[in-house]
Each structure stands twice: as structure tokens, then as C-alpha cells.
MARFILUM-363965 format. One record per residue (C-alpha): x, y, z; residue in one letter. Coordinates in Angstrom, 2 decimals, padded with zeros to 5 digits. Layout:
bake c1 = X c2 = Y c3 = Z r = A
...
END
This chain:
bake c1 = 040.25 c2 = -060.09 c3 = -003.42 r = M
bake c1 = 042.13 c2 = -061.76 c3 = -000.74 r = G
bake c1 = 043.28 c2 = -060.24 c3 = 002.62 r = E
bake c1 = 043.31 c2 = -056.57 c3 = 002.80 r = P
bake c1 = 046.91 c2 = -055.31 c3 = 002.84 r = L
bake c1 = 048.35 c2 = -053.59 c3 = 006.01 r = P
bake c1 = 048.64 c2 = -049.88 c3 = 006.44 r = L
bake c1 = 052.00 c2 = -048.09 c3 = 006.50 r = A
bake c1 = 052.31 c2 = -045.86 c3 = 009.61 r = L
bake c1 = 055.15 c2 = -043.16 c3 = 009.66 r = T
bake c1 = 056.99 c2 = -042.26 c3 = 012.94 r = I
bake c1 = 056.54 c2 = -038.59 c3 = 012.41 r = G
bake c1 = 058.45 c2 = -036.19 c3 = 014.72 r = E
bake c1 = 060.16 c2 = -038.51 c3 = 017.12 r = P
bake c1 = 060.20 c2 = -035.75 c3 = 019.95 r = G
bake c1 = 056.44 c2 = -035.23 c3 = 019.74 r = G
bake c1 = 053.39 c2 = -037.31 c3 = 020.58 r = V
bake c1 = 053.60 c2 = -039.58 c3 = 017.37 r = G
bake c1 = 055.50 c2 = -042.24 c3 = 019.13 r = P
bake c1 = 053.04 c2 = -042.14 c3 = 022.22 r = D
bake c1 = 049.94 c2 = -042.56 c3 = 020.20 r = I
bake c1 = 051.47 c2 = -045.21 c3 = 018.06 r = T
bake c1 = 052.15 c2 = -047.25 c3 = 021.16 r = L
bake c1 = 048.54 c2 = -046.56 c3 = 022.55 r = A
bake c1 = 046.73 c2 = -047.43 c3 = 019.35 r = V
bake c1 = 048.34 c2 = -050.60 c3 = 019.05 r = W
bake c1 = 047.57 c2 = -051.48 c3 = 022.67 r = R
bake c1 = 043.90 c2 = -050.43 c3 = 021.89 r = E
bake c1 = 043.66 c2 = -052.17 c3 = 018.57 r = R
bake c1 = 041.07 c2 = -054.51 c3 = 019.51 r = R
bake c1 = 038.73 c2 = -052.04 c3 = 021.37 r = R
bake c1 = 039.16 c2 = -049.47 c3 = 018.50 r = R
bake c1 = 038.63 c2 = -052.26 c3 = 015.92 r = Q
bake c1 = 041.74 c2 = -051.19 c3 = 014.11 r = L
bake c1 = 042.98 c2 = -052.70 c3 = 010.77 r = P
bake c1 = 046.53 c2 = -054.18 c3 = 010.75 r = P
bake c1 = 049.29 c2 = -051.73 c3 = 010.33 r = F
bake c1 = 053.10 c2 = -051.68 c3 = 010.77 r = Y
bake c1 = 055.24 c2 = -048.54 c3 = 011.81 r = C
bake c1 = 058.40 c2 = -047.24 c3 = 010.19 r = Y
bake c1 = 060.75 c2 = -046.46 c3 = 012.95 r = G
bake c1 = 063.18 c2 = -047.64 c3 = 015.33 r = D
bake c1 = 062.80 c2 = -050.62 c3 = 017.88 r = H
bake c1 = 065.00 c2 = -049.31 c3 = 020.51 r = D
bake c1 = 063.50 c2 = -045.93 c3 = 020.27 r = F
bake c1 = 060.11 c2 = -047.04 c3 = 020.65 r = L
bake c1 = 060.73 c2 = -049.61 c3 = 023.32 r = A
bake c1 = 062.36 c2 = -046.78 c3 = 025.36 r = E
bake c1 = 059.40 c2 = -044.44 c3 = 024.86 r = R
bake c1 = 057.08 c2 = -047.29 c3 = 025.86 r = A
bake c1 = 059.12 c2 = -047.88 c3 = 029.11 r = R
bake c1 = 059.07 c2 = -044.03 c3 = 029.86 r = L
bake c1 = 055.17 c2 = -044.11 c3 = 029.50 r = L
bake c1 = 054.77 c2 = -047.25 c3 = 031.50 r = G
bake c1 = 053.39 c2 = -049.08 c3 = 028.68 r = L
bake c1 = 053.47 c2 = -052.82 c3 = 028.23 r = D
bake c1 = 053.80 c2 = -052.93 c3 = 024.48 r = C
bake c1 = 055.71 c2 = -055.70 c3 = 022.72 r = P
bake c1 = 057.70 c2 = -054.66 c3 = 019.54 r = I
bake c1 = 059.04 c2 = -056.82 c3 = 016.85 r = E
bake c1 = 061.04 c2 = -055.77 c3 = 014.04 r = T
bake c1 = 059.44 c2 = -057.14 c3 = 010.77 r = V
bake c1 = 059.47 c2 = -056.60 c3 = 006.98 r = S
bake c1 = 056.39 c2 = -055.10 c3 = 005.41 r = P
bake c1 = 055.55 c2 = -058.65 c3 = 004.04 r = E
bake c1 = 055.54 c2 = -060.25 c3 = 007.43 r = T
bake c1 = 053.90 c2 = -057.32 c3 = 009.54 r = A
bake c1 = 050.52 c2 = -059.15 c3 = 009.44 r = D
bake c1 = 051.91 c2 = -062.33 c3 = 011.08 r = S
bake c1 = 052.91 c2 = -060.44 c3 = 014.36 r = C
bake c1 = 050.20 c2 = -057.72 c3 = 014.66 r = F
bake c1 = 048.05 c2 = -059.64 c3 = 017.12 r = D
bake c1 = 050.98 c2 = -060.20 c3 = 019.60 r = R
bake c1 = 053.25 c2 = -057.10 c3 = 018.95 r = A
bake c1 = 053.62 c2 = -053.78 c3 = 017.24 r = L
bake c1 = 055.42 c2 = -054.43 c3 = 014.13 r = P
bake c1 = 058.19 c2 = -052.18 c3 = 013.18 r = V
bake c1 = 060.06 c2 = -051.94 c3 = 010.17 r = V
bake c1 = 063.45 c2 = -050.63 c3 = 010.72 r = A
bake c1 = 064.80 c2 = -047.41 c3 = 009.16 r = L
bake c1 = 068.41 c2 = -046.98 c3 = 007.79 r = D
bake c1 = 068.57 c2 = -043.56 c3 = 009.72 r = A
bake c1 = 068.75 c2 = -044.05 c3 = 013.55 r = R
bake c1 = 066.43 c2 = -041.93 c3 = 015.91 r = I
bake c1 = 067.64 c2 = -040.37 c3 = 019.07 r = A
bake c1 = 065.04 c2 = -037.96 c3 = 020.64 r = A
bake c1 = 063.95 c2 = -036.59 c3 = 023.99 r = E
bake c1 = 060.12 c2 = -036.09 c3 = 024.32 r = P
bake c1 = 059.37 c2 = -032.39 c3 = 023.90 r = G
bake c1 = 062.10 c2 = -031.49 c3 = 021.76 r = R
bake c1 = 062.61 c2 = -031.43 c3 = 017.95 r = A
bake c1 = 065.97 c2 = -032.39 c3 = 016.83 r = D
bake c1 = 067.05 c2 = -031.69 c3 = 013.10 r = P
bake c1 = 069.46 c2 = -034.86 c3 = 013.47 r = A
bake c1 = 066.25 c2 = -036.87 c3 = 013.22 r = N
bake c1 = 065.03 c2 = -035.31 c3 = 009.85 r = A
bake c1 = 066.63 c2 = -038.14 c3 = 007.79 r = P
bake c1 = 064.53 c2 = -040.76 c3 = 009.55 r = A
bake c1 = 061.50 c2 = -038.77 c3 = 009.42 r = V
bake c1 = 061.79 c2 = -038.22 c3 = 005.69 r = I
bake c1 = 062.84 c2 = -041.89 c3 = 004.96 r = E
bake c1 = 059.79 c2 = -043.15 c3 = 006.78 r = A
bake c1 = 057.49 c2 = -041.10 c3 = 004.41 r = I
bake c1 = 059.22 c2 = -042.03 c3 = 001.21 r = A
bake c1 = 059.50 c2 = -045.75 c3 = 002.14 r = K
bake c1 = 055.65 c2 = -045.97 c3 = 003.17 r = A
bake c1 = 054.79 c2 = -044.57 c3 = -000.46 r = V
bake c1 = 057.26 c2 = -046.93 c3 = -002.01 r = G
bake c1 = 055.52 c2 = -049.94 c3 = -000.14 r = D
bake c1 = 052.08 c2 = -048.69 c3 = -001.49 r = I
bake c1 = 053.60 c2 = -048.61 c3 = -005.02 r = R
bake c1 = 054.88 c2 = -052.01 c3 = -004.77 r = S
bake c1 = 051.91 c2 = -053.61 c3 = -003.21 r = G
bake c1 = 053.30 c2 = -054.11 c3 = 000.28 r = K
bake c1 = 051.00 c2 = -051.76 c3 = 001.78 r = A
bake c1 = 047.21 c2 = -050.54 c3 = 001.08 r = G
bake c1 = 047.45 c2 = -046.98 c3 = 002.25 r = A
bake c1 = 049.86 c2 = -044.60 c3 = 004.43 r = M
bake c1 = 048.80 c2 = -042.91 c3 = 007.76 r = V
bake c1 = 051.27 c2 = -040.28 c3 = 008.91 r = T
bake c1 = 051.98 c2 = -039.15 c3 = 012.26 r = N
bake c1 = 052.68 c2 = -035.34 c3 = 012.74 r = P
bake c1 = 055.92 c2 = -033.76 c3 = 011.68 r = I
bake c1 = 057.74 c2 = -030.78 c3 = 012.82 r = N
bake c1 = 058.43 c2 = -028.71 c3 = 009.58 r = K
bake c1 = 061.00 c2 = -026.17 c3 = 011.36 r = Q
bake c1 = 063.21 c2 = -029.14 c3 = 012.33 r = A
bake c1 = 063.17 c2 = -030.55 c3 = 008.66 r = L
bake c1 = 063.97 c2 = -027.12 c3 = 007.25 r = Y
bake c1 = 067.02 c2 = -026.87 c3 = 009.49 r = Q
bake c1 = 068.20 c2 = -030.00 c3 = 008.20 r = A
bake c1 = 067.72 c2 = -028.97 c3 = 004.55 r = G
bake c1 = 064.15 c2 = -030.03 c3 = 003.66 r = F
bake c1 = 063.11 c2 = -028.05 c3 = 000.50 r = R
bake c1 = 059.27 c2 = -028.70 c3 = 000.53 r = H
bake c1 = 056.81 c2 = -026.27 c3 = 002.25 r = P
bake c1 = 055.29 c2 = -029.17 c3 = 004.20 r = G
bake c1 = 054.06 c2 = -032.69 c3 = 004.55 r = H
bake c1 = 051.38 c2 = -032.47 c3 = 001.96 r = T
bake c1 = 053.70 c2 = -030.82 c3 = -000.56 r = E
bake c1 = 056.30 c2 = -033.65 c3 = -000.19 r = F
bake c1 = 053.67 c2 = -036.23 c3 = -000.72 r = L
bake c1 = 052.41 c2 = -034.46 c3 = -003.89 r = G
bake c1 = 056.14 c2 = -034.71 c3 = -005.11 r = T
bake c1 = 056.12 c2 = -038.38 c3 = -004.49 r = L
bake c1 = 052.93 c2 = -038.83 c3 = -006.12 r = S
bake c1 = 053.99 c2 = -036.93 c3 = -009.16 r = A
bake c1 = 057.19 c2 = -039.10 c3 = -009.51 r = A
bake c1 = 054.90 c2 = -042.09 c3 = -009.32 r = W
bake c1 = 052.18 c2 = -041.10 c3 = -012.04 r = T
bake c1 = 054.51 c2 = -038.72 c3 = -014.28 r = G
bake c1 = 051.89 c2 = -036.16 c3 = -013.85 r = E
bake c1 = 052.17 c2 = -033.01 c3 = -011.83 r = P
bake c1 = 048.78 c2 = -033.17 c3 = -010.01 r = G
bake c1 = 048.04 c2 = -030.95 c3 = -006.90 r = R
bake c1 = 047.37 c2 = -032.45 c3 = -003.50 r = P
bake c1 = 044.28 c2 = -030.99 c3 = -001.67 r = V
bake c1 = 043.80 c2 = -031.06 c3 = 002.19 r = M
bake c1 = 040.50 c2 = -032.22 c3 = 003.68 r = M
bake c1 = 039.54 c2 = -032.43 c3 = 007.17 r = L
bake c1 = 037.09 c2 = -035.37 c3 = 007.43 r = A
bake c1 = 034.90 c2 = -035.99 c3 = 010.64 r = G
bake c1 = 031.83 c2 = -037.72 c3 = 011.52 r = P
bake c1 = 029.77 c2 = -034.62 c3 = 010.94 r = E
bake c1 = 031.78 c2 = -032.50 c3 = 008.43 r = L
bake c1 = 034.38 c2 = -032.77 c3 = 005.59 r = R
bake c1 = 035.93 c2 = -029.54 c3 = 004.95 r = A
bake c1 = 038.40 c2 = -028.43 c3 = 002.42 r = V
bake c1 = 040.49 c2 = -025.21 c3 = 002.29 r = P
bake c1 = 041.30 c2 = -023.86 c3 = -001.15 r = V
bake c1 = 044.17 c2 = -021.93 c3 = 000.08 r = T
bake c1 = 046.22 c2 = -023.42 c3 = 003.06 r = I
bake c1 = 049.33 c2 = -022.29 c3 = 004.72 r = H
bake c1 = 049.48 c2 = -018.66 c3 = 003.72 r = I
bake c1 = 049.00 c2 = -015.30 c3 = 005.68 r = P
bake c1 = 045.38 c2 = -014.15 c3 = 005.85 r = L
bake c1 = 046.13 c2 = -010.97 c3 = 004.03 r = N
bake c1 = 047.34 c2 = -012.86 c3 = 001.05 r = Q
bake c1 = 044.31 c2 = -015.03 c3 = 000.69 r = V
bake c1 = 042.12 c2 = -012.81 c3 = -001.71 r = A
bake c1 = 045.22 c2 = -012.38 c3 = -004.13 r = G
bake c1 = 045.76 c2 = -016.16 c3 = -004.18 r = A
bake c1 = 042.22 c2 = -017.14 c3 = -005.01 r = L
bake c1 = 041.37 c2 = -017.60 c3 = -008.67 r = S
bake c1 = 038.58 c2 = -019.21 c3 = -010.50 r = E
bake c1 = 040.90 c2 = -021.85 c3 = -012.00 r = D
bake c1 = 042.18 c2 = -022.67 c3 = -008.37 r = L
bake c1 = 038.55 c2 = -023.17 c3 = -007.10 r = I
bake c1 = 037.30 c2 = -025.10 c3 = -010.03 r = V
bake c1 = 040.54 c2 = -027.51 c3 = -009.72 r = E
bake c1 = 039.86 c2 = -027.99 c3 = -006.11 r = T
bake c1 = 036.28 c2 = -028.72 c3 = -006.73 r = G
bake c1 = 037.26 c2 = -031.30 c3 = -009.17 r = R
bake c1 = 039.76 c2 = -033.20 c3 = -007.11 r = I
bake c1 = 037.42 c2 = -033.21 c3 = -004.16 r = V
bake c1 = 034.45 c2 = -034.62 c3 = -006.26 r = A
bake c1 = 036.59 c2 = -037.14 c3 = -007.90 r = A
bake c1 = 037.96 c2 = -038.47 c3 = -004.60 r = D
bake c1 = 034.62 c2 = -038.40 c3 = -002.98 r = L
bake c1 = 033.50 c2 = -040.74 c3 = -005.76 r = K
bake c1 = 036.38 c2 = -042.95 c3 = -006.00 r = R
bake c1 = 037.58 c2 = -043.28 c3 = -002.36 r = R
bake c1 = 034.62 c2 = -042.23 c3 = -000.12 r = F
bake c1 = 031.99 c2 = -044.16 c3 = -002.17 r = G
bake c1 = 029.63 c2 = -041.14 c3 = -002.82 r = I
bake c1 = 028.18 c2 = -041.61 c3 = -006.43 r = P
bake c1 = 027.12 c2 = -038.02 c3 = -006.89 r = A
bake c1 = 029.03 c2 = -035.77 c3 = -004.34 r = P
bake c1 = 027.36 c2 = -032.41 c3 = -003.34 r = R
bake c1 = 029.90 c2 = -029.42 c3 = -002.96 r = L
bake c1 = 029.05 c2 = -026.32 c3 = -000.84 r = A
bake c1 = 031.34 c2 = -023.47 c3 = -001.71 r = V
bake c1 = 031.89 c2 = -020.67 c3 = 000.94 r = A
bake c1 = 032.23 c2 = -017.06 c3 = 000.12 r = G
bake c1 = 035.31 c2 = -015.13 c3 = 001.32 r = L
bake c1 = 033.78 c2 = -012.10 c3 = 002.75 r = N
bake c1 = 030.99 c2 = -011.59 c3 = 005.50 r = P
bake c1 = 027.59 c2 = -012.47 c3 = 004.15 r = H
bake c1 = 029.27 c2 = -013.76 c3 = 001.03 r = A
bake c1 = 029.98 c2 = -010.23 c3 = -000.09 r = G
bake c1 = 026.38 c2 = -009.03 c3 = 000.60 r = E
bake c1 = 025.88 c2 = -008.45 c3 = -003.02 r = G
bake c1 = 029.24 c2 = -006.79 c3 = -003.57 r = G
bake c1 = 029.01 c2 = -004.29 c3 = -000.77 r = T
bake c1 = 031.30 c2 = -006.21 c3 = 001.57 r = L
bake c1 = 033.76 c2 = -007.43 c3 = -001.06 r = G
bake c1 = 033.81 c2 = -008.36 c3 = -004.78 r = G
bake c1 = 035.61 c2 = -011.75 c3 = -004.65 r = E
bake c1 = 032.35 c2 = -013.61 c3 = -004.49 r = E
bake c1 = 031.09 c2 = -012.02 c3 = -007.77 r = G
bake c1 = 034.34 c2 = -011.88 c3 = -009.70 r = A
bake c1 = 035.89 c2 = -015.20 c3 = -008.84 r = V
bake c1 = 033.91 c2 = -017.66 c3 = -006.60 r = I
bake c1 = 030.45 c2 = -017.47 c3 = -008.38 r = A
bake c1 = 032.06 c2 = -018.09 c3 = -011.87 r = P
bake c1 = 033.91 c2 = -021.08 c3 = -010.46 r = A
bake c1 = 030.73 c2 = -022.70 c3 = -009.07 r = V
bake c1 = 029.20 c2 = -022.03 c3 = -012.45 r = A
bake c1 = 031.99 c2 = -023.78 c3 = -013.97 r = A
bake c1 = 031.82 c2 = -026.81 c3 = -011.72 r = L
bake c1 = 028.20 c2 = -027.24 c3 = -012.31 r = R
bake c1 = 028.70 c2 = -026.98 c3 = -016.06 r = A
bake c1 = 031.07 c2 = -029.93 c3 = -015.63 r = E
bake c1 = 028.26 c2 = -031.87 c3 = -014.01 r = G
bake c1 = 029.37 c2 = -031.39 c3 = -010.41 r = I
bake c1 = 026.77 c2 = -030.46 c3 = -007.92 r = A
bake c1 = 028.22 c2 = -027.40 c3 = -006.54 r = A
bake c1 = 026.30 c2 = -024.49 c3 = -004.85 r = T
bake c1 = 027.44 c2 = -021.00 c3 = -003.58 r = G
bake c1 = 029.06 c2 = -018.84 c3 = -002.70 r = P
bake c1 = 027.40 c2 = -019.38 c3 = 000.67 r = H
bake c1 = 027.76 c2 = -017.29 c3 = 003.71 r = S
bake c1 = 030.25 c2 = -019.08 c3 = 005.81 r = A
bake c1 = 028.64 c2 = -018.02 c3 = 009.15 r = D
bake c1 = 025.61 c2 = -020.18 c3 = 008.21 r = A
bake c1 = 027.27 c2 = -023.11 c3 = 006.47 r = M
bake c1 = 028.04 c2 = -025.25 c3 = 009.48 r = F
bake c1 = 024.78 c2 = -025.82 c3 = 011.63 r = H
bake c1 = 023.24 c2 = -029.34 c3 = 011.26 r = P
bake c1 = 020.71 c2 = -028.49 c3 = 008.90 r = A
bake c1 = 023.12 c2 = -026.80 c3 = 006.45 r = A
bake c1 = 025.49 c2 = -029.65 c3 = 006.80 r = R
bake c1 = 022.78 c2 = -032.06 c3 = 005.65 r = A
bake c1 = 022.73 c2 = -030.42 c3 = 002.17 r = T
bake c1 = 026.28 c2 = -031.27 c3 = 001.14 r = Y
bake c1 = 029.07 c2 = -033.82 c3 = 001.21 r = D
bake c1 = 031.89 c2 = -031.44 c3 = 001.30 r = A
bake c1 = 032.34 c2 = -027.88 c3 = 002.30 r = A
bake c1 = 034.79 c2 = -025.93 c3 = -000.03 r = I
bake c1 = 036.32 c2 = -023.17 c3 = 002.04 r = C
bake c1 = 038.44 c2 = -020.09 c3 = 000.81 r = M
bake c1 = 041.24 c2 = -020.31 c3 = 003.55 r = Y
bake c1 = 042.67 c2 = -022.52 c3 = 006.27 r = H
bake c1 = 040.87 c2 = -021.32 c3 = 009.38 r = D
bake c1 = 037.51 c2 = -021.12 c3 = 007.58 r = Q
bake c1 = 037.73 c2 = -024.85 c3 = 007.10 r = A
bake c1 = 039.51 c2 = -026.19 c3 = 009.96 r = L
bake c1 = 037.82 c2 = -024.29 c3 = 012.94 r = I
bake c1 = 034.44 c2 = -025.78 c3 = 012.14 r = P
bake c1 = 035.87 c2 = -029.18 c3 = 011.51 r = A
bake c1 = 037.78 c2 = -029.31 c3 = 014.68 r = K
bake c1 = 035.21 c2 = -027.70 c3 = 016.89 r = T
bake c1 = 032.61 c2 = -030.42 c3 = 015.74 r = L
bake c1 = 034.92 c2 = -033.43 c3 = 016.52 r = S
bake c1 = 038.44 c2 = -032.80 c3 = 017.35 r = F
bake c1 = 039.05 c2 = -036.18 c3 = 018.61 r = A
bake c1 = 037.64 c2 = -038.00 c3 = 015.64 r = E
bake c1 = 038.61 c2 = -035.62 c3 = 012.74 r = T
bake c1 = 041.24 c2 = -036.88 c3 = 010.19 r = V
bake c1 = 043.29 c2 = -035.05 c3 = 007.79 r = N
bake c1 = 042.92 c2 = -036.49 c3 = 004.53 r = V
bake c1 = 045.10 c2 = -035.76 c3 = 001.49 r = T
bake c1 = 043.15 c2 = -035.87 c3 = -001.89 r = L
bake c1 = 044.42 c2 = -035.91 c3 = -005.41 r = G
bake c1 = 047.39 c2 = -038.20 c3 = -004.79 r = L
bake c1 = 047.99 c2 = -041.67 c3 = -006.35 r = A
bake c1 = 047.74 c2 = -043.21 c3 = -003.13 r = F
bake c1 = 045.54 c2 = -042.97 c3 = 000.09 r = V
bake c1 = 047.03 c2 = -040.79 c3 = 002.93 r = R
bake c1 = 045.50 c2 = -039.89 c3 = 006.30 r = T
bake c1 = 046.87 c2 = -038.45 c3 = 009.34 r = S
bake c1 = 045.65 c2 = -037.21 c3 = 012.75 r = P
bake c1 = 044.22 c2 = -033.62 c3 = 012.59 r = D
bake c1 = 046.65 c2 = -032.32 c3 = 015.45 r = H
bake c1 = 050.27 c2 = -031.31 c3 = 015.66 r = G
bake c1 = 053.49 c2 = -032.70 c3 = 017.47 r = T
bake c1 = 052.08 c2 = -031.59 c3 = 020.90 r = A
bake c1 = 055.52 c2 = -031.19 c3 = 022.33 r = F
bake c1 = 054.02 c2 = -030.01 c3 = 025.57 r = D
bake c1 = 052.51 c2 = -033.51 c3 = 026.55 r = I
bake c1 = 055.09 c2 = -035.80 c3 = 024.58 r = A
bake c1 = 056.18 c2 = -038.64 c3 = 026.92 r = G
bake c1 = 053.73 c2 = -037.78 c3 = 029.62 r = T
bake c1 = 051.02 c2 = -040.27 c3 = 028.70 r = G
bake c1 = 048.47 c2 = -037.43 c3 = 028.14 r = K
bake c1 = 048.28 c2 = -037.73 c3 = 024.22 r = A
bake c1 = 044.91 c2 = -038.93 c3 = 023.09 r = D
bake c1 = 045.18 c2 = -041.48 c3 = 020.44 r = P
bake c1 = 041.69 c2 = -041.07 c3 = 019.03 r = S
bake c1 = 042.48 c2 = -039.06 c3 = 015.93 r = S
bake c1 = 045.40 c2 = -041.51 c3 = 015.01 r = L
bake c1 = 042.80 c2 = -044.47 c3 = 015.40 r = A
bake c1 = 040.33 c2 = -042.72 c3 = 013.39 r = A
bake c1 = 043.07 c2 = -042.06 c3 = 010.69 r = A
bake c1 = 043.74 c2 = -045.71 c3 = 010.50 r = L
bake c1 = 040.27 c2 = -046.71 c3 = 010.26 r = R
bake c1 = 039.54 c2 = -044.07 c3 = 007.57 r = L
bake c1 = 042.67 c2 = -045.05 c3 = 005.53 r = A
bake c1 = 041.50 c2 = -048.73 c3 = 005.44 r = A
bake c1 = 038.10 c2 = -047.77 c3 = 004.48 r = E
bake c1 = 039.33 c2 = -045.39 c3 = 001.53 r = L
bake c1 = 041.66 c2 = -048.05 c3 = 000.35 r = H
bake c1 = 038.85 c2 = -050.61 c3 = 000.34 r = R
bake c1 = 036.51 c2 = -048.42 c3 = -001.48 r = N
bake c1 = 039.19 c2 = -047.69 c3 = -004.21 r = E
bake c1 = 039.95 c2 = -051.36 c3 = -004.54 r = T
bake c1 = 036.20 c2 = -052.42 c3 = -004.94 r = A
bake c1 = 035.60 c2 = -049.47 c3 = -007.43 r = A
END
């Protein structure tokens, strides 16, 4: 099979902690046993951030094809056409072209066989919106790039994957009072299919087990605390089972995440954002990774945001980025071997 391809890492929001943790993980590459990667960014900008942080981090400008050759001695950086000028702790819409270019070029590198997978540093959506970005967020933009690659619309699905829990929200960035209206049997079934397929293909789980949460307290208590379980969620679970997917539920969410319960499934399918992300981040904030399922390529990301309040201070913990790099390499390796 030859040597594994390097990972393409995007710079993310330059004013946030993305540059900090990128420099830090390269310096800790041996201790953390990280796979080779290169960063789409700006040599001078990263060198200045390293100086500010007091980090001894040599940086070399490379092409994706030559990144492997310098990884042991320097952080490989592939130059962007757009320049970056950012102060730690402040988002600047002027950097939006560089942020978007890094994402698009990383996908292009996977498509052309230069990179095995991509890892994305956190972005600031508000700054991108101010610059005219027309996608709801990172994941949706990647979904558009994936669809352009495959010619099929598809639907990206968010998973928070940690050492003790994989959790997937069916609805993501919508207000809580809109969740019940957004849920449908088709949406839950489609999500379950995508999760099961990626657990097989990329996580190497031959027969994935899905635990589907209810929406209401006590999973509706037989309809007395809400009807979504009987009208929408239970039929979706039955449909998944009819397709041969080992799905159970709807389960009361307050009893799904203790150790004995977690041992019975490979992924929890949750009805809304916080129902999935609170247990995932509580169990292991530093080691949990955001994985986008349903794409034509492997994409992982740290489970935290831009953390403007600590950017440039040296306080940012690179553990989640390190975990994202390791998981991206593992998922690509499993996919290649399948």
C-alpha cells in the first residue's frame, strides 16, 4: 500500500487558538505519536505567532508533495494565495479569503491524492458572514465541496467522537424551540444510515449498534410527556431495523450515558445539539473530536471553538487537535484497507 499520505491541516480563524495549537502539536509530535501533516497557512504569520508564544518552532514553506520530507525538522506550511494578518483574540473579516481557501485546497489535495484526510482548525462564522460567506457553517461548506466531488447531494452529519462515547445530533444549530418541528422520520432514518455506513467503512465496526434517544423527558413517558417518540422516533427506529441496522430506542436520554448503557451501543443518535454534545464533552473534553460523516473524504476537527480569550497566551490545550490528527489518520487507514 506504500507510505500513508500526510494529513492536510487548515489554519482556521487566524485570530483564535488554531495557530497556537498547530505550533504546539508539531512541537509535541513525537510524544503524542502524531502522523505527518502539513498546514495551509502563512509562514510569516505563523512565525510571528510562535515568537509571541515563545515557542522554538522552525517552519518551512513546502508543497503538499514535499511535506513529508521536512516534517521531522520543521512544521510544513503550504502557502495560501491570500495573506493573513491577525491579532490574537480578534476576528477580522479580511482574513476570510484565507480561511476559505485553506479549506477548499485541503479538499482538493485529498481529491488529487496528495493528502489522505483533512483536519480543520476552528473558524469564526461571524467573520466569514461579514465577508460574504453564504454557507451556514464549516460542515455545510464541506458538504457542498463533497457534493461537487461526487455529483451527489448527500448530507454531512456531525459526530462527537471520544474515548468513551460517540454521539450524533440529528438537528444541529437551530433554536431549541424549533427542534420538535424539524424532526421527521426520514431525517432520523437518513442520519442513522449515514452513521452506520461510516462506522463500518471508516471506524472498522462490522455491525454497528445505534442507540436512539427520545426527545422528551423519560422518552415521552408513553405519550404523557410528549408525542414525538411515538409519532416520529419509534417509527424511524423500526425503519432502521427493517434495513438491517441494529438500532434501539427511543431511550430516555437521562439514562443513556452512564458506563453500563454506553457499553450497549457504538453511537448515540440524539435529537438535538446539546443532548449529544454535553455528555460527549463532559466525559472527555480534551480528547473528543468533531468528525463529519457522510462526506467523500475524512474530516476531523477539535471539539472546541476559536477561544479568542486565550489566543496568543500559550494557555490553549492542543490535546483535542492531537486527537483529531490521530483519528483522521486512523479513519483514512481503515477506509483504505476496506
